[in-house]
Each structure stands twice: as structure tokens, then as C-alpha cells.
N, C-alpha and C positions, 0 to 999 in steps of 0.2 A: 721209468716210464712207458706204458707203449705209446707208440705213436698214433695220433689220432686218423682213422680210417674213412672213407666214404661209405655212405647208405647205413651207418650204424643204427640197427634197430630198436627198440624197446627191451626186446628180446634177447638182445644180445647183451645189452646193460645187464636183465635179470640172468642170464646165466653166468657174466662174470662178477657179477656180486651173493650170488649164491641165493636169489631170493627169488621169490612171481615174478611176475608180469603187472599184476594190481597190485606189487608193495612199491614197485619203480613209481607208478601211477600217482601211488597215493604222494610217495615224495616230492613229483614233478608238479602236484597241487598244492603241496605244502599244507598235506595234511597232518594232523596232531595226533592221531592214532598207530604213527610208527615210532617204534623203540627208537633214541635219540643213536644209539650205535650204531644201528642199524640204517635208520635216516645218511649217516654221516658216511658209513662204507658205497650206498648206492650213490650219491656226490661226488664221493672221489672215483670212483666208477666212469661216473658220467662225464668227471672233466678231462681222464686218463682217455676215457675211449672218445673223445670228442662229437658227445650224441646231443643233438640238438632235437628238442620235440619240435612236431608241428602244432603250426597254432590253429590251422585249420582241423586237425584232428582232435584238438581239445576243443573245439566249438564244437564239435559233432558229438563230441560224449557230453560235452557239459550245458550246451547250449549259448555258451559265452565265452569271452576269446580275453575278458582281461585289459585289452588293449584299443583306446581309443585314438582314432587317425588325424592327423591335421595335413592338409592340402594345401600349401601356400605358392607362391608365385614365384618364390625364389629364399633362398637362406641365407643371402648377406645382407639384405635392408636393414634399417635398423627401426624401422616398426615391424617387421618379421619377428626381431630378437626378443622383441619386448611384448608380441604376441606368446611366443611362445614360452616364454620365462611366467607371464599371468598364467597358462595353461595349463602348466607343469606345477605350478602351486598348489592346483587341484588333482589333477589327474596322477601325481606323486604319493596319494593318499589311498592307494589299492588298484591304480591302474598304469599299466606303462602307457609309452605314448611313442606313436608311429608318426613320422614326418616325412611329406613326399612333396618334392617341390617341381617345377612344369617345365625347368630348363629352359624356361625363356623362349619355349613354342613361343610358334605362328598364334598374333591374337586371333585370328580368326580359325583357330585350332583349339583354342584355349577352350569352350565349353563342352565338345564333344570331348575331350581326353579326358575333363572334371568328371564327366556324366559315367564315360565306363571305369575310370578310374574307383569311384563311388559303387558302381551296380559290382565290380569283383571283390572290394574289399568289403562292404560292410555286411557283415551279420557270418562273415567266414574268417577274416582275418581281424579286422573290427567289431566291437558292440555298437560302435556309433563315430563317426566322422564330423568335423568340422574342418569348412571350407573357409579361406580367409579371403578378401575381397573375390568372390566368387563371381564366373563369368554365366552358366547357367543358372535360369531360374526354376527349374524343376530336375529330381534328380530319379532314378527306377529303381530304388529301396525302398523296404516296407522298414529299414532301421534308421534311428535317428541322426539326422543332418542338421547342421547347426552353422550359420554363416557369420561373418564378420567384415563389417563394412562392404554389402551385396552391389553389384552394378545395380541391380534393378531395385524400382522403387518394390514392387509387392512378389512377394515368391510367396511358395507355398512349402515354406519351412522357418522356422525360428531365425530373429537375425538380431545380430548385436551394430546398432551405429552409435556412433558419439554427436553430437549438436554441431553439426557443421558449419550450418546456417549462423547459426547464433556466435558461434566463435568468432569467424570472420566480421561478423555485425560488431561485437566488441573490440574487436584489434582494430577496426576501420574509425569506430568512434574514440579510441586513444590518439592517432594520429590524427586525426582532426583536432584534435582537445589540444595536441602540440600546435596547431597552426600548418596543417598540409594540406591543402588544395588537390595540388597537382599530385595525384600516388596512382605507382603503377601498378599492375595485378598480372601475374605470372600463373598459369591454371595449371590443373592437372588434367588426363584424357577428359576430350568431353564424353564417352562411352561410362564415363562412371560415375556414380550416383555422387560417390562425396564432392566430387568436383564442382559438381552441378550445382549442389546447395553451396558449394562457398561462392562459387562467383554469385551468386544469388545473394550472398551475406554482403561481399563485394557492392553489388549493384546498389543494394537498400541503405546501404551505410551511405554512400552517396548521393542518395534520392533522401535520407532523412535532413542531412544537413543542408539541402539544398543546391549540390553543385550537380554541375549538367554534365555526365557522362561524356568523355574523348574517347572513341573505340581504338584510336593510335595508342592508348594507355592499356589495352587489353591484349595480352599473348598469352597462347596455347602450350602449356609444357607438357611433362609428361610423369609430375614428381620427382624425376632426376636430376643428379648433380649439372650432368653434362648441359641438358637442358635447359636449367637454368642459367649455364652461362653463358648460350647462345640467344636464351630469349632477355637476359640480364643487358648482352650488349645493343638490343635491336630497341630497347625501349633508354637506354643512354647516349645512342645514337640520334635520337630525335632532334630536331632545332630546338625543343625545348622539353627540353628529359624531365622525368618526376622527381622531386624532393623525397621522394619516401615510395618502396614497393614493396606491396602485398605480395608475399611469395604463399601456394598453395601447399606447401610441404615445410619440412625443415631442409631435406636435400636439397630443394630446389632454390631456398632461402642462402646455403652455404654455396651454388653456384653463382649466385649476385655478388657474395665476398668474394670469389676466385676474379669476377668481371670486372670488378672496381678496383681489385688491387691491379689488373691489367693495368687498368686505365690513368691508376695515379688518383683513384676520388678515396676520401676519407669517409668511412663509416664509424660514428653516425654523422662527424661535422660537413661532409658534402650531403650523404644522402642517410636517410633512414630506413630501417630493415627490418619485417616484423615474418618470420616464419609460422608454421603450421604442423605440429606432432608435439613438440616438446619431448624431441629424441634427447641421450645421455651426451650426445654430441654439441648439441645446440648448448649445455651451459661451458663448453670449454671454449667456446670458438673465441676469437679476439675482435672488436669484443663481443662479449658475452650477448647471444641471440636473442629479443622477444618474440615469444612465439604462444602459440594458442598450445596450450594442452590440451590434447581429445583422449588423455588417462590410458594410453592405448593397453599396459599392463592391465589394469581392470576391463578390460575388453575380453582379454583374453580369460582372466578368470570368469568372468558371468558367462561368457559363454561354454565354458566346460562346467559351471555350474549346470547350466541349460543342460547338456547335453549329456550330463550325468542322471538329471533326473527325468530326462526321458529314457533312457536304459534302465531305469530300475523304476520304470512303471510311473512313474509321478507325474499329476496335470500341472500343468504351464498355467502362468496366471495370462498370456496373451501370447502373441507372434513376434512384437515389435519391441526391443526393448534398447533406450539409449543412456548414453553413459554421461552426463555433464560435459561441458569444456569449460578451461577457466584461463586468463591472458596473465602470462608470466611476466611481466615488467622488468626487464635487464638491461644493458647497453648499449642497443643499437638502436635505439632513435633519440631526438633530441628537438627543444620545443625550436620553433624557429617565428620569424615576424610575420606579417600578416601581407607580405609581398609576392608572397609564394604563389 
């Protein structure tokens, strides 16, 4: 077998296979008008020589790349994993998926990075792009862009969001029905639309029950487990700590579990906890976490369906698409007396 060498061209492949450049091109594009034996020979030469066709060049020839781009804040977070799973369910039926992560860039530069990446990729490397929790509210591209959980309430591109406010409202009603009146809240980053809507759900949940809000029970996190630990310690250090904590994400709720363990606090015996996301890990916590399912995978599926419609020139019914939430009750909350 020949060793792969740098800068192998399509002409090199054609020469080695004893066919024309156009035949190699047809094989690369999975055309059916090439004899099976010839196609097999070309593919074997491609593998032996280490040839990789340029997506940008393919775009210039066919006006499409067959690739959907996905821009995410990171690849490690369970939210991202579920989004990718949902997107891939749709794109796998004829498109490749190319994911880019921010690498935890400074939050102040994220919007500019996203805009530059979309401008560079869309229409050359990708046919359309899905941006997860975008910081920018506009992009310099005439090709499709779809957002999942945008930071801004109003964008100039289609967006998919969960019913964040309603989800927390349901969770608060559940905790209050169990007798909890002193309920702590650990939010997400205040610049995120989802965090704002979830905080509103907490406040409105208290108001509906006639409970006067206590500012000391509200702390701002960033949806991470580490901040969940720090914020939980802050709440549990109060002279009159909460009997329940509503966390704005499952990762934050896991941090509450960690802080409770460090303090010798039993969940749910001493403290009830509710999360938001319904990530896979929430089911395997001890005890399993009661949480708000925002159908993350379904959000990915819907965003992918929208971007493919745009790529194929199909009309959309609107700009904003919502995925309903539902409360998933497990074992992290308990009924308490009215003395709370």
C-alpha cells in the first residue's frame, strides 16, 4: 500500500486509477453512472493515496456542500450532547454534521467569534448553521442560520426555545403543594434569555401562592455544577436556610447535592431539590432528581428540521418555535409541614 502523501490532487487520483478527473469527481459525489468495478478502484486509490476532497471546492462546483454546521459553547456539557444527538437524527439522513466549540472564549468576545465563524463557513463549507445559545443577534450571511435558546428575545433568524417560564412555574407549584414556603433559587447567567425567563417563573410562582419574596433566597449562578456548589453553600449558610432549592439547571442542582453532602444535609429528608433540563445524569443521582424536562433532544431535532427546510428553499411558518416543558417527579423532594 502506498503511503499517504501531502497535497494529493484529484488529478493524481485519476492518473493512478487510470480514469478521467470527471470519473473521480462522480465517484466522490456518489453518482450512480459509474461502473461498480471502476468506482471500487477509484475508492481504493483514494484511500491508498490519502486524498481528501475540498468541501469548499465541492461547494463551488455544485453550489452545495452537504454539510450542516453546529456552533456550541462547549462539547462537554450534557445539554450540548443532547442537542447534538437531536440534530444528528435529522442531518444523518443525507447531510454531514460539522461541530465547532468556542473553547470557553471570553464571554465579551463570543458574539464576534460567532459572527466571524458564520461568515467564513456558511455557503462555502456549510449549507446552513445551527448556533446553540448564540451571543450575537445578527449574522453576516445570506445562507440559513437557526438558533437554539438564543440569548436575545428578538433575533433576525429563526429560533427554537423551551417554555422556560412555564417550566419553573410548574416546579414552584409542585414545591409549594408539598408545603414549602421558603424556597431558594439558583439562577443562570443573567444575560441569558432562558435564565431571565426561569427567574420570572420563580417570582411568579411565589406570587401566585401569596408568598412574599426574600431577596436573600435568590442567588445567581452560571448553569455549572461548580457554581451550584458555591451558591448552595450561600443559601444553606443563611440564619434561616431554605427547605427547598429550585435550581435553574440540572448541573446546578448536582452542585446543590455536592454542597448538601459536604454539610451532612440529607436530600430530601432535610432539603428538597428541583433541577431544570432532565439530562441523562439526573435520573441516576442519589436520590434521582426531580427536574423540568425541556426536551433538549427535541429542540435539536426541530432546529435541524428548520435549517434543512431553509437549505431546500421551503417556507417557514414563523420565526420562533417553542418546545413544551414538563415536570418529571422523582425522589428529591418531600412533603413537609406548614411550619416552614
